[in-house]
C-alpha positions as CSV (number, residue, x, y, z in Angstrom):
1,M,0.2,-0.3,-0.1
2,K,2.9,2.6,0.9
3,K,4.9,1.5,-2.7
4,Q,1.3,2.5,-4.7
5,K,1.1,6.1,-2.4
6,N,4.5,6.6,-3.2
7,L,4.2,5.9,-6.8
8,L,1.0,7.9,-7.1
9,K,3.0,10.9,-5.0
10,N,6.3,10.6,-7.5
11,S,4.1,10.1,-10.9
12,F,1.8,13.6,-9.5
13,S,5.4,15.5,-9.2
14,L,6.5,14.7,-12.4
15,F,3.3,16.1,-14.1
16,E,3.9,19.2,-12.2
17,V,7.6,19.5,-13.4
18,I,6.5,18.6,-16.9
19,L,3.5,21.0,-16.5
20,S,5.7,24.1,-15.2
21,V,8.7,23.5,-17.9
22,S,6.0,23.6,-20.5
23,I,4.2,27.0,-19.0
24,L,7.8,28.4,-18.7
25,S,8.8,27.4,-22.4
26,I,5.5,29.0,-23.9
27,L,6.6,32.1,-22.1
28,I,9.9,32.3,-22.8
29,S,8.9,32.0,-26.6
30,G,6.6,34.9,-26.3
31,F,9.2,36.9,-24.8
32,V,11.5,36.2,-27.8
33,F,8.9,36.8,-30.3
34,S,7.6,39.8,-28.9
35,T,8.4,43.3,-30.7
36,Y,10.3,44.6,-27.8
37,Y,13.0,42.9,-29.8
38,D,12.0,44.4,-33.2
39,T,15.1,44.8,-35.6
40,N,13.4,47.3,-37.7
41,K,12.4,49.7,-34.8
42,E,16.2,49.2,-33.7
43,K,17.3,50.3,-36.7
44,L,15.2,53.2,-37.2
45,F,16.0,54.2,-33.7
46,M,19.8,53.7,-34.7
47,L,19.0,55.8,-37.8
48,L,17.3,58.9,-36.1
49,N,20.2,58.9,-33.4
50,T,22.7,58.8,-36.4
51,L,20.6,61.7,-38.0
52,E,20.4,63.6,-34.8
53,N,24.1,63.5,-34.1
54,D,24.7,64.7,-37.7
55,F,22.3,67.8,-37.3
56,N,24.5,68.5,-33.7
57,T,27.8,68.6,-35.8
58,K,26.2,70.2,-38.7
59,D,27.4,67.3,-40.8
60,Y,25.0,67.6,-44.2
61,S,26.7,64.6,-46.0
62,K,24.1,62.5,-45.9
63,M,21.5,65.0,-47.0
64,T,20.5,67.0,-50.1
65,K,21.1,70.3,-49.7
66,T,18.6,73.1,-51.8
67,T,18.0,76.9,-51.6
68,H,14.5,78.4,-51.3
69,N,13.9,82.3,-51.3
70,L,10.9,83.0,-48.7
71,Q,9.0,85.8,-49.5
72,M,8.1,87.1,-45.4
73,L,5.5,90.1,-44.7
74,I,6.7,91.8,-41.7
75,D,4.9,95.3,-40.6
76,N,3.7,95.6,-44.1
77,K,6.7,95.3,-45.5
78,V,7.8,92.8,-47.8
79,K,11.2,91.0,-46.8
80,Y,13.1,88.1,-49.2
81,V,15.1,85.6,-47.0
82,N,17.2,83.2,-48.8
83,V,17.1,80.0,-46.6
84,K,18.9,76.2,-47.0
85,R,16.6,73.2,-46.9
86,Y,18.4,70.2,-45.8
87,T,16.2,66.7,-46.6
88,F,17.0,63.2,-45.9
89,K,14.5,60.8,-47.3
90,N,14.2,57.3,-46.6
91,K,11.8,54.6,-47.3
92,D,10.7,55.0,-43.7
93,I,11.9,58.6,-42.8
94,E,11.4,61.9,-44.5
95,L,13.3,64.7,-42.4
96,F,14.2,68.4,-43.4
97,K,15.9,71.1,-41.5
98,Y,15.7,74.9,-42.6
99,E,18.6,77.0,-42.0
């Protein structure tokens, strides 16, 4: 009688181990395939960080430069201002800066 109870107890603990391992594997695979480790977002973040650094150092080599003549009305007087427009265009980002 004691052997049967002992075998029943061992099989129940084996069932608990298998169940807990399967639950852990489901949770771990959920974290692996979640969007937290999305490589596209990480690449986009790195690109934005690089562009910000380029703006801070005024290195516009990755951008196209165009010159625009803007017309401004100040105190009923028309003023013309030449501005430089730096543009960066990507499939994900379109960024420009006026200077």
